[in-house]
GUGUPA-17826 format. One line per 5 residues: for each residue x, y, z of N, C-alpha, C, O. Coordinates in steps of 0.2 Angstrom, whole numbers. Each point is the difference from the previous one (the first is absolute). Layout:
BEGIN
X/Y/Z/X/Y/Z/X/Y/Z/X/Y/Z  ...
END
This chain:
BEGIN
919/684/33/-7/-2/2/-5/4/-5/2/4/-4  -8/-7/4/-5/3/-5/-6/2/4/-1/-1/5  -3/5/-9/-7/2/3/-5/-6/-1/1/-4/-4  -5/4/9/-5/-6/0/-4/0/-6/-2/6/-3  0/-12/0/-4/0/-6/-4/-6/1/1/-5/4
-6/4/-9/-5/-5/1/4/-7/-2/-2/-5/3  7/6/-7/3/-7/-2/4/-2/6/0/-6/1  3/10/3/4/-2/6/-5/-3/5/2/-5/2  -8/8/-1/-4/-3/4/-3/-7/-2/0/-4/4  -1/3/-10/-2/-6/-3/5/-5/1/-1/-6/2
7/8/-3/6/-5/0/1/-2/8/1/-6/1  -2/10/3/1/-1/7/-6/-5/3/1/-4/4  -7/6/-7/-6/-4/3/0/-7/-3/-2/-4/4  6/3/-9/0/-7/-3/6/-4/2/1/-6/-1  4/9/5/6/-3/2/-1/-6/5/-5/1/5
8/-6/-6/0/-6/4/7/-1/3/5/-1/-3  -6/1/10/7/0/4/1/-7/2/6/-1/3  -10/-4/-5/2/-7/1/1/-2/7/4/-3/2  -8/7/2/0/-2/8/5/4/3/0/0/7  4/5/-10/5/4/4/-4/6/2/-4/2/-4
7/2/9/-3/6/2/2/6/-5/5/0/-2  -10/4/2/2/6/-4/0/6/4/-5/1/5  10/4/-5/0/6/4/-2/6/-4/2/1/-6  -7/2/8/-3/6/-3/2/6/5/-3/0/6  6/5/-8/2/6/4/-2/6/-3/1/1/-6
-4/4/10/-2/6/-3/3/5/5/-2/0/6  6/5/-9/3/5/5/-1/7/-3/1/1/-6  -3/3/10/-1/7/-2/6/4/-1/5/-1/3  -5/5/-9/6/4/-2/-3/7/0/-4/2/-4  8/2/8/-2/7/1/3/4/-6/4/-3/-4
-6/9/3/3/4/-5/7/0/0/3/0/-6  0/1/12/7/0/0/2/-4/6/2/2/6  -2/-9/-7/0/-5/6/7/0/3/1/-1/6  4/1/-10/7/-1/2/1/-8/2/-5/-3/1  11/1/-1/2/-7/1/-3/-2/7/-2/-6/1
3/11/4/-2/-2/7/-7/-2/1/-2/-5/3  -3/9/-7/-7/-2/1/-2/-6/-3/-3/-4/3  6/2/-9/-2/-6/-3/4/-6/3/-3/-5/1  9/7/2/3/-6/4/-4/-2/6/0/-5/2  -3/10/1/-4/-1/6/-6/-4/-2/-2/-5/4
-1/7/-9/-6/-4/-2/2/-7/-2/-3/-5/2  9/4/-5/2/-7/-2/1/-4/6/-2/-6/0  6/9/5/1/-4/6/-6/-2/3/-1/-6/2  -4/10/-1/-6/-1/3/-5/-5/-4/-2/-5/4  2/6/-10/-4/-5/-4/3/-7/0/-4/-5/0
10/4/-1/3/-6/0/0/-3/7/0/-6/1  0/10/4/-1/-3/7/-7/-3/0/-1/-5/3  -4/8/-6/-6/-3/0/0/-7/-4/-4/-4/2  8/4/-7/0/-6/-4/3/-6/5/-3/-5/0  9/7/3/3/-5/4/-5/-2/6/0/-6/2
-4/10/1/-5/-2/5/-5/-4/-3/-2/-5/4  -1/6/-10/-5/-4/-3/3/-7/-1/-3/-5/1  9/4/-3/4/-6/-2/1/-4/7/-1/-6/0  3/10/5/1/-4/7/-6/-3/2/0/-5/4  -6/8/-5/-6/-3/3/-2/-6/-4/-5/-4/2
8/3/-8/-2/-6/-4/5/-6/0/5/1/-3  -6/-6/7/5/-5/1/0/-5/-5/4/-5/0  -9/5/-5/0/-5/-5/4/2/-6/0/-4/-5  3/9/5/4/2/-6/6/-5/-2/3/-2/5  -2/0/-11/5/-5/-2/7/4/0/0/6/0
5/-10/-1/7/3/-1/0/4/-6/3/6/0  -6/-8/-6/-1/4/-6/-3/6/1/2/5/-3  -8/-5/7/-4/6/1/4/5/4/0/6/-2  4/-8/7/4/5/4/6/3/-4/1/5/1  2/-10/-5/5/3/-4/-2/5/-5/3/5/-1
-9/-6/-2/-3/5/-5/-2/6/4/2/6/-3  -4/-6/9/-2/6/4/6/4/2/0/6/-1  6/-9/2/6/3/2/3/4/-6/2/6/0  -3/-9/-6/2/3/-6/-4/6/-2/2/5/-2  -9/-6/4/-4/6/-2/1/6/5/0/5/-2
2/-7/8/1/6/5/6/4/-2/0/6/-1  6/-10/-1/6/4/-3/-2/4/-6/2/6/0  -5/-9/-5/-1/4/-6/-5/6/1/1/5/-3  -6/-6/7/-5/6/2/4/5/4/-1/6/-2  5/-7/6/3/5/4/5/4/-4/0/6/0
3/-10/-4/5/4/-5/-4/4/-5/2/6/-1  -8/-8/-1/-4/4/-5/-2/6/4/0/6/-3  -3/-6/9/-3/6/3/6/5/3/-2/5/0  8/-8/1/5/5/3/5/2/-5/3/5/1  -3/-8/-7/6/2/-5/-3/3/-6/4/1/-5
-10/-1/4/-3/2/-7/-4/7/1/-2/1/6  2/2/-11/-4/6/0/-8/-1/-2/-1/-3/-5  -3/5/9/-7/-2/-1/-4/7/-1/1/5/4  -6/-5/-8/-4/6/-1/-5/1/6/-1/-5/3  -1/11/-2/-5/1/6/-6/-4/-1/-3/-1/-6
0/-2/11/-5/-4/0/1/-6/5/0/0/6  0/-6/-9/1/-6/3/4/-5/-4/-1/-1/-6  6/-2/9/4/-5/-3/-3/-7/2/-1/-2/6  -1/-2/-11/-3/-6/0/5/-5/-2/2/0/-6  -1/-5/10/5/-6/-2/-3/-6/1/-3/-1/6
2/-4/-10/-2/-7/1/5/-5/-2/3/1/-6  -1/-5/10/5/-5/-1/-1/-7/3/-3/-1/5  5/-3/-9/0/-7/2/6/-3/-4/0/-3/-5  6/3/9/7/-2/-4/0/-7/-2/2/-2/-5  -5/-2/9/0/-7/-1/-4/-2/-6/1/-5/-3
-6/9/1/-4/-1/-6/2/4/-6/-4/0/-5  9/5/6/2/4/-5/-4/6/-1/0/3/-6  -3/-1/11/-4/6/-1/3/6/4/2/0/5  -2/6/-9/3/6/3/-3/6/-4/1/0/-6  -5/4/9/-4/5/-4/1/7/4/-2/0/6
4/5/-9/0/7/3/-5/4/-3/1/1/-6  -5/2/9/-5/5/-3/0/6/4/-1/0/7  0/6/-10/0/6/3/-8/2/0/-2/1/-6  -1/1/11/-7/2/1/0/8/1/4/2/4  -8/1/-8/0/7/0/-4/3/7/2/5/2
-6/-9/1/-3/2/6/4/-3/6/3/-5/0  -4/9/5/3/-2/7/-5/-4/4/-5/2/1  7/-8/0/-4/-5/5/4/-2/6/6/2/0  -9/-5/5/3/-2/6/6/-5/-1/-1/-4/-5  6/4/9/5/-5/0/-3/-7/1/-4/0/5
6/-5/-8/-3/-7/1/5/-5/-3/2/1/-5  -2/-6/9/4/-6/-2/-4/-6/1/-3/-1/5  2/-3/-10/-5/-6/0/4/-6/-3/3/0/-5  -3/-6/9/3/-6/-2/-6/-5/-1/-4/-1/5  3/-1/-11/-6/-5/-2/2/-4/-5/6/0/-3
-10/-5/1/1/-4/-6/-1/3/-7/2/-3/-5  -4/9/5/-1/4/-6/2/7/1/0/2/5  1/1/-11/2/8/1/-6/3/3/-6/-1/-2  7/6/6/-5/5/3/-1/6/-5/4/4/0  -9/-4/-4/0/5/-6/-5/5/1/-1/4/-4
-3/-5/9/-6/5/1/2/7/0/-3/4/-4  8/-1/7/2/7/-1/2/2/-7/-2/5/-2  5/-10/-2/1/2/-7/-6/0/-4/-1/5/-4  -4/-9/6/-6/0/-4/-4/7/2/-3/3/-5  3/-1/11/-3/6/2/3/6/-3/-4/4/-2
10/-4/2/4/6/-3/-2/0/-8/-1/5/-3  1/-11/0/-1/0/-7/-7/2/-2/-1/3/-5  -4/-5/10/-7/2/-1/-1/8/0/-4/2/-3  8/1/7/0/7/1/3/4/-5/-1/6/-1  6/-9/-3/4/4/-4/-4/0/-7/-1/-5/-3
0/12/1/-3/1/-6/4/5/-4/1/5/2  1/-7/-8/4/5/-4/-5/5/-3/-6/-3/-2  7/9/2/-4/5/-3/3/5/-5/6/1/1  -10/1/-6/2/5/-4/-3/7/3/-6/0/1  10/5/0/-2/6/3/1/6/-5/6/1/-3
-11/2/1/0/5/-5/-3/6/3/-5/1/3  9/5/-4/-3/7/2/-1/3/-7/5/1/-4  -11/1/3/-2/3/-6/-4/6/0/-4/1/5  5/4/-9/-4/6/-1/-1/1/-8/3/-4/-4  -6/10/3/-1/1/-7/7/2/-4/0/0/-6
5/1/10/6/2/-4/6/-4/0/4/0/-3  -5/-5/8/6/-5/1/-2/-6/3/-6/0/3  10/-5/-3/-1/-6/4/7/-3/2/5/0/-3  -5/-3/9/6/-3/3/-2/-7/2/-5/-1/3  9/-4/-5/-2/-7/2/6/-4/4/6/1/-2
-8/-4/7/4/-4/4/-2/-7/1/-6/-2/-1  10/-3/4/-2/-6/2/1/-1/7/5/3/3  -9/-6/1/0/0/7/1/-8/2/-5/-4/-1  10/2/4/1/-7/1/6/-1/6/5/4/0  -6/-8/4/4/-2/6/2/7/4/5/1/2
-10/3/-2/1/6/4/4/6/-3/1/5/3  0/-6/-10/4/5/-4/-4/2/-6/-3/-3/-3  4/10/2/-3/3/-5/5/1/-6/5/4/2  -6/-6/-8/5/0/-5/-3/4/-6/-6/-1/-2  10/5/0/-2/5/-6/-1/-4/-6/4/-5/-2
-9/6/-2/-2/-4/-6/-1/4/-6/-2/-2/-6  3/9/6/-1/4/-5/-6/5/0/-3/1/6  2/3/-11/-5/6/1/-2/2/-7/2/-3/-5  -7/7/5/-3/3/-6/-1/7/1/-2/2/5  2/2/-11/-1/7/0/-4/2/-6/2/-3/-5
-7/7/6/-4/1/-6/0/8/-2/4/3/3  -7/-1/-8/0/6/-3/-7/4/1/-2/3/-5  -2/-5/10/-7/3/1/0/7/1/4/3/4  -7/1/-9/0/7/1/-4/2/6/-5/-3/2  7/9/1/-3/3/6/-6/4/-3/0/3/-5
-4/-1/10/-6/4/-1/3/7/-2/4/3/4  -6/0/-9/2/7/-2/-2/5/5/-5/-1/3  8/7/-4/-2/5/5/-5/5/-3/-2/5/3  -1/-7/-9/-5/4/-3/-5/-5/-3/1/-5/-1  -7/8/0/-6/-4/-2/0/0/-8/-4/-4/-3
7/9/0/0/0/-8/-7/3/-2/-4/2/4  3/-2/-10/-7/2/-3/-5/-4/2/-1/-6/-1  -4/9/5/-6/-4/3/2/-6/4/-4/-5/1  10/5/2/2/-6/4/2/-6/-4/1/-5/3  -1/5/-10/1/-6/-4/7/-2/1/1/-6/0
4/10/1/7/-2/0/1/-4/7/3/-5/0  -6/7/5/1/-3/6/-3/-7/0/2/-5/2  -8/4/-5/-4/-6/-1/4/-5/-4/1/-6/2  2/9/-7/4/-5/-5/6/-2/4/2/-6/-1  2/10/5/6/-2/3/-2/-5/6/4/-5/1
-9/6/2/-2/-5/6/-2/-7/-3/2/-5/2  -5/5/-8/-2/-6/-3/6/-4/-2/1/-6/1  4/10/-4/6/-3/-3/4/-2/6/3/-5/0  -3/9/6/4/-2/6/-3/-7/3/4/-4/2  -11/3/-2/-3/-6/2/2/-6/-4/2/-5/3
-2/6/-9/2/-5/-5/7/-2/1/2/-6/0  3/10/1/7/-1/1/1/-3/7/4/-5/0  -8/7/5/1/-3/6/-2/-8/0/3/-4/3  -9/3/-7/-2/-7/0/6/-4/-4/1/-6/2  1/9/-7/6/-4/-4/6/-1/5/3/-5/-1
-2/10/5/6/-1/5/-2/-5/4/5/-5/2  -11/4/1/-2/-5/5/1/-7/-3/2/-5/3  -4/5/-10/0/-7/-3/7/-2/-1/2/-6/1  3/11/-3/7/-2/0/3/-2/7/4/-5/0  -6/8/5/2/-2/7/-3/-7/1/4/-4/3
-10/3/-4/-3/-7/1/4/-5/-4/1/-6/3  1/7/-9/4/-5/-4/6/-1/4/3/-6/1  1/11/1/6/-1/4/-1/-4/6/4/-4/2  -9/6/2/-2/-4/6/-1/-7/-1/2/-5/3  -5/3/-9/-2/-7/-2/7/-3/-1/1/-6/2
4/9/-5/6/-3/-2/4/-1/7/3/-5/0  -3/10/4/4/-1/7/-3/-6/4/3/-4/3  -10/4/-3/-3/-6/4/2/-7/-3/1/-4/4  -1/4/-11/2/-6/-3/7/-2/1/2/-6/2  2/11/-2/8/-1/0/1/-2/7/5/-4/1
-8/7/4/2/-1/7/-5/-5/4/1/0/6  -6/-2/-9/-5/-4/3/-4/3/6/-1/-3/5  0/10/-6/-4/3/5/-7/-2/0/-4/0/-5  2/-2/11/-7/-2/2/-5/6/1/-6/-1/-2  9/6/4/-5/6/2/2/6/-3/6/1/-3
-10/4/3/1/7/-3/-2/5/5/-6/0/2  11/4/0/-2/6/4/1/6/-4/5/1/-3  -10/4/3/-1/6/-4/1/6/5/-4/0/5  8/4/-7/1/6/4/-1/6/-5/1/0/-6  -2/6/10/-1/6/-4/-5/4/3/-3/-1/5
1/7/-9/-5/4/3/-7/-3/-1/-1/-4/-4  -3/5/9/-6/-4/1/-5/1/-6/-3/-5/-3  3/11/0/-4/2/-6/2/-3/-6/-3/0/-5  10/-2/5/2/-3/-7/1/-7/0/0/-3/-5  0/-1/11/0/-7/0/-5/-4/-4/1/-4/-4
-8/7/5/-5/-4/-4/1/0/-8/-2/-5/-3  5/10/1/1/0/-8/5/-5/-2/-1/-3/-5  6/2/9/5/-5/-1/-4/-7/1/1/-5/-5  -4/4/10/-3/-7/1/-5/-2/-6/0/-6/-1  -3/11/-1/-5/-1/-6/4/-3/-6/-3/-4/-4
9/6/3/4/-3/-6/3/-6/1/3/-3/-4  -3/0/11/3/-7/1/-4/-5/-3/-6/0/0  9/-5/-3/-3/-6/-2/-3/-4/6/2/1/5  -7/-5/-7/-3/-4/6/5/-4/4/-1/0/6  6/-3/-9/4/-4/4/4/4/5/1/-2/6
1/8/-8/4/4/5/-5/4/5/2/1/6  -8/0/-8/-5/4/4/-1/-5/6/-1/2/6  1/-9/-7/-2/-5/5/6/0/5/-1/-3/5  7/5/-7/6/0/5/0/6/4/5/0/5  -9/5/-6/1/6/4/-2/-2/8/-5/-1/2
10/2/2/0/-1/7/-3/6/4/-3/-1/5  5/7/-8/-2/6/3/3/6/-3/4/-1/-4  -5/7/7/3/6/-3/3/4/6/-1/-1/6  5/5/-8/4/5/4/-1/7/-2/1/2/-6  -3/2/11/0/7/-1/6/4/2/1/0/6
3/2/-11/6/4/1/2/4/-5/-3/-1/-6  7/6/7/2/5/-5/7/-3/-3/5/-1/3  -6/-1/-10/6/-3/-3/6/5/1/6/-3/-1  -7/9/1/6/5/0/4/0/7/5/2/0  -9/-3/5/3/1/7/1/-7/3/4/0/5
-7/-5/-6/1/-7/3/7/-3/-1/2/0/-6  1/-2/11/6/-4/-1/-1/-7/-2/-6/-3/1  11/-1/-3/0/-7/-1/-2/-4/6/-4/-4/0  6/6/6/-1/-3/6/-7/1/2/-4/-4/2  1/10/-3/-7/1/1/-4/-4/-4/-5/-3/2
7/2/-9/-4/-4/-4/0/-8/2/-5/-3/0  11/1/2/1/-7/2/-5/-1/6/-3/-5/0  4/9/5/-5/-1/6/-7/0/-2/-4/-5/3  2/10/-7/-7/0/-2/-2/-6/-4/-6/-3/1  10/1/-5/-2/-6/-4/0/-7/4/-5/-4/-1
9/4/6/0/-6/4/-6/0/4/-3/-5/2  1/11/0/-7/0/4/-6/-2/-4/-4/-3/2  4/5/-8/-5/-2/-5/0/-8/-1/-5/-3/1  11/0/-2/0/-7/-1/-2/-3/7/-3/-6/0  5/8/6/-2/-3/6/-7/0/1/-3/-5/2
-1/11/-4/-7/0/1/-3/-4/-5/-5/-4/2  8/3/-8/-3/-5/-5/0/-7/3/-5/-4/-1  11/2/4/1/-7/2/-5/-1/6/-3/-5/0  1/10/4/-4/-1/6/-7/-1/-3/-4/-4/2  2/8/-7/-7/-1/-3/-1/-6/-3/-5/-4/0
11/1/-4/-1/-6/-3/-1/-6/5/-3/-5/-1  7/6/7/-1/-5/5/-7/0/3/-3/-6/1  0/11/0/-7/1/3/-5/-3/-5/-4/-4/2  5/5/-9/-4/-3/-5/1/-7/0/-5/-4/0  11/1/1/1/-7/-1/-3/-4/6/-4/-5/0
4/8/6/-3/-2/6/-7/0/0/-4/-5/1  1/10/-3/-7/1/-1/-3/-5/-5/-5/-3/1  9/2/-7/-2/-5/-5/-1/-7/3/-5/-4/-1  11/2/4/1/-7/2/-5/-2/6/-4/-5/0  3/10/4/-5/-1/6/-7/0/-3/-4/-4/3
3/8/-8/-7/0/-3/-2/-6/-3/-5/-3/0  10/0/-4/-1/-7/-3/-1/-5/5/-4/-4/-1  8/4/6/-1/-5/6/-7/1/3/-3/-5/1  1/11/0/-7/1/3/-5/-3/-4/-6/-2/2  7/3/-9/-5/-3/-4/0/-7/-2/-3/-3/-4
8/-1/8/1/-7/-1/3/-2/-6/-1/-5/-3  5/10/0/4/-1/-6/6/-3/1/2/-2/6  3/1/-11/6/-3/1/5/4/4/5/3/-3  -5/-2/9/4/4/5/-1/-3/7/-5/-3/2  11/4/2/0/-2/7/3/5/4/4/4/-3
-6/-3/9/2/5/5/2/-4/6/-3/-4/3  9/6/-1/3/-3/6/6/-4/-1/1/-3/-6  4/3/10/6/-3/-1/0/-8/-1/3/-3/-5  -7/0/9/-1/-7/-1/-3/-3/-6/3/-4/-3  -8/8/0/-3/-2/-6/5/2/-6/1/-4/-5
3/9/6/5/2/-5/6/-6/0/2/-1/-6  0/-1/11/5/-5/1/-3/-7/-4/4/-3/-4  -10/1/5/-3/-5/-3/0/1/-8/1/-4/-4  -3/10/2/-1/2/-7/7/-1/-3/1/-2/-6  5/5/10/6/-1/-3/3/-7/0/3/-2/-5
-6/-2/9/2/-8/0/-2/-3/-6/3/-4/-3  -10/6/1/-2/-3/-6/1/4/-7/-3/-2/-5  7/7/6/2/4/-6/-6/3/-3/0/1/-6  -4/2/10/-6/3/-2/0/8/0/-4/3/-3  9/0/5/1/7/1/2/4/-6/5/-2/-3
-9/6/1/1/4/-6/4/7/2/5/2/-2  -8/1/8/2/6/2/0/0/8/-5/-2/3  11/3/0/0/-1/7/1/7/3/5/4/-2  -9/-2/7/1/6/4/2/-1/7/-4/-4/3  9/7/-1/2/-1/7/2/7/3/3/4/-4
-4/-3/10/2/6/4/8/0/0/3/-5/1  0/10/-2/7/1/-1/4/-3/6/5/-3/-1  -8/5/7/4/-2/6/-2/-7/3/2/-2/5  -6/-2/-9/-2/-6/2/6/-6/0/3/-1/-5  -2/-2/11/5/-5/0/-2/-5/6/-1/2/5
-1/-8/-8/-3/-5/5/4/-7/-1/1/-2/-5  1/-1/11/3/-6/-1/-5/-6/-2/-6/1/1  9/-6/-4/-5/-5/-2/4/-6/-2/6/-1/2  -9/-4/-6/3/-6/-2/-1/-1/-7/-5/2/-3  10/-6/0/-1/-2/-7/2/-7/-1/3/-3/4
-6/0/-9/2/-7/-2/5/1/-6/-2/2/-5  8/-5/5/4/0/-5/-1/-5/-5/4/-1/-5  -9/-3/5/-2/-5/-5/-3/3/-5/-1/6/0  -1/-10/-5/-3/3/-6/-7/4/1/-1/4/-5  -2/-6/10/-7/4/1/1/7/2/-5/4/-1
11/-2/4/1/7/2/-5/3/5/-2/6/0  0/-10/5/-5/2/5/3/6/4/6/0/2  -10/5/-1/1/6/3/-5/1/6/-6/0/-2  8/1/8/-5/1/5/4/4/6/6/1/0  -11/1/5/3/3/6/3/-4/5/4/2/4
-7/-9/-4/3/-4/5/-2/-7/-2/-3/-1/-5  6/-4/8/-1/-7/-1/7/-4/-2/4/2/-4  -3/-7/8/6/-4/-1/0/-4/-5/6/-2/-3  -11/0/0/-1/-5/-6/-4/3/-5/-5/3/1  7/-4/-7/-4/2/-6/-6/-4/-1/1/-6/0
-7/9/0/-6/-4/-1/-1/-3/-7/-5/-4/-1  9/6/-4/-1/-2/-7/4/-6/-1/-2/-5/-3  8/5/6/5/-6/-2/2/-4/7/3/-5/-1  -4/8/7/2/-3/6/7/1/2/3/-3/4  1/7/-8/7/2/1/1/5/6/-5/4/1
10/-4/2/1/5/5/1/7/-3/3/0/-5  -6/5/8/1/6/-2/6/4/2/3/-3/5  -1/8/-8/6/4/2/-2/7/3/-3/3/-4  5/-2/10/-2/7/3/4/6/-4/6/-1/-2  -9/6/0/3/6/-3/-1/6/4/-6/1/3
10/4/-3/-1/6/4/-5/5/-3/-3/4/3  2/-5/-10/-5/5/-3/-4/-4/-6/3/-1/-5  -9/-2/7/-3/-4/-5/-3/4/-5/-1/-3/-6  0/9/7/-2/5/-5/5/0/-6/-2/1/-6  8/-1/8/6/0/-5/-1/-6/-5/1/1/-6
-2/-7/9/-1/-6/-4/-6/0/-4/0/-2/-6  -5/6/8/-6/1/-4/1/4/-6/-2/-1/-5  6/6/6/2/5/-5/4/-4/-5/-1/1/-6  6/-5/8/4/-4/-5/-5/-4/-4/1/-1/-6  -5/-3/9/-5/-4/-3/-4/3/-5/-1/-2/-6
-1/8/7/-4/4/-5/4/2/-6/-2/0/-5  8/3/7/4/2/-5/2/-6/-5/0/1/-6  2/-7/9/1/-6/-4/-5/-2/-5/1/-2/-5  -8/3/7/-5/-1/-4/-3/5/-5/-5/0/-3  9/6/3/-1/5/-4/-5/5/2/-3/4/-4
1/-4/11/-5/5/3/4/6/1/6/1/0  -10/4/2/2/7/2/0/1/7/-5/-2/4  9/6/-1/0/2/7/-1/8/1/3/4/-4  -7/-3/9/-1/7/1/1/1/8/-4/-2/4  10/5/-2/1/2/7/-4/6/1/2/6/-2
-7/-6/7/-4/6/1/3/4/6/1/-2/5  2/8/-7/3/5/5/-5/4/4/0/1/6  -6/0/-10/-5/5/3/-3/-4/7/-1/-6/0  1/10/5/-3/-3/6/-7/1/1/-3/-2/5  -1/5/-9/-7/2/1/-4/-4/-5/-6/2/-1
8/-8/-1/-5/-5/-4/-2/-5/5/3/-2/5  -8/-2/-7/-3/-6/4/6/-5/0/-1/-5/4  6/5/-8/5/-6/0/3/1/6/3/-6/2  -2/11/2/3/1/6/-3/-5/5/4/-3/4  -10/2/-4/-4/-5/4/1/-7/-2/2/-4/4
-2/3/-11/0/-7/-2/7/-3/-1/1/-6/-1  4/11/0/7/-2/-1/2/-2/-7/5/2/-3  -10/-6/0/2/-2/-7/-7/-2/-4/-5/-1/4  6/2/-10/-6/-2/-4/3/-2/-7/5/1/-2  -9/-5/-2/2/-2/-6/-5/-1/-6/-6/-2/2
7/5/-8/-4/-2/-5/2/-7/-3/6/-1/-1  -11/-3/-1/1/-7/-2/0/-1/-7/-4/3/-3  7/-8/1/-1/-2/-7/-6/-5/-1/-3/0/-5  2/-4/11/-6/-4/0/-2/-1/7/4/2/5  -10/-5/-4/-2/-1/7/4/-5/3/3/-5/-3
-3/5/10/4/-4/4/-3/-7/2/-6/0/1  9/-5/-1/-2/-6/3/-1/0/7/4/5/3  -7/-9/0/-1/0/8/7/-1/3/4/-4/-2  -2/8/7/6/0/3/0/-6/5/-4/-1/4  10/-4/-5/0/-6/5/1/2/7/3/5/2
-6/-9/2/1/1/8/8/-1/1/3/-5/-3  -1/8/8/7/-1/2/1/-7/3/-4/-3/3  10/0/-5/1/-7/2/1/0/7/2/-6/3
END
């Protein structure tokens, strides 16, 4: 299995099952799960699959054969493979040649969904939360650099300088002390510039989106001043710790807290921006119904949805791609609609296919909690048709 990636999400969002059911299973994996724990999850989740299938009497022979093959393969994967801690995600449609195993770094609730398309929202939410970061702990005498990704802190090298220390004497009229302090400051700046170059190389090599800076409070500003503008823009926050006594685990936890706070700040900023544009009658909409219509006409540039939002609805599988909360008939083409367990997932897929971005808002204290969804638009919306 592989870690979730944007390419995997795009491929699943574009998958066409040709009318066959797709099984999406998400199973929690504890730090030390053991075969029994995963086996119990597998039995329970696949029981949910069988129960969903039993309620649908319209399934063809080909669909049922595909589902039986999916059950066997998913059960084998969950009970006989080693999975990293987090969540095991499996999407399968044997009749259409789809089978994808993805390891998610975050733990989410167990869930099995049978639908006409892969259920990808948990993958999108996890991908939205995952930011690779460069973590540097720096002082006037040394620097240590790590990368933080998938919950792991990996060593990336260090720097050490030859900055002279303050002498124990003032010399003639204090001139020796002044000269050494000036020399010390220049060498410290030279050291910080060397560290900044190393950080730039690490960010480029590992694709680090963010920069977390640790060290003594009084020494961090000197380093930040030597950062080029592109790196300074990536600073997510700082950590106050003693490089000589802090452990790697202390650093990892502190860096993850910085990244978490950064993500919540970005969420609040995004919500305030989109709701502000909508309030000024600009290209934005607020509320799930308007977002579904915007997704139907491919107008969404940025979609904001509350992380735990899950709403049943209907979709039209014809070319117009109608998305709505209810309605047996598509008002655009007159075709019968298909009920779906989570129409927000279909909206997310539609936005991804059109090159839009998704922001799953975890913060509970933004106005989005009331509105459930909002979207920044590429263009103004045409009038929404009345339900057929």
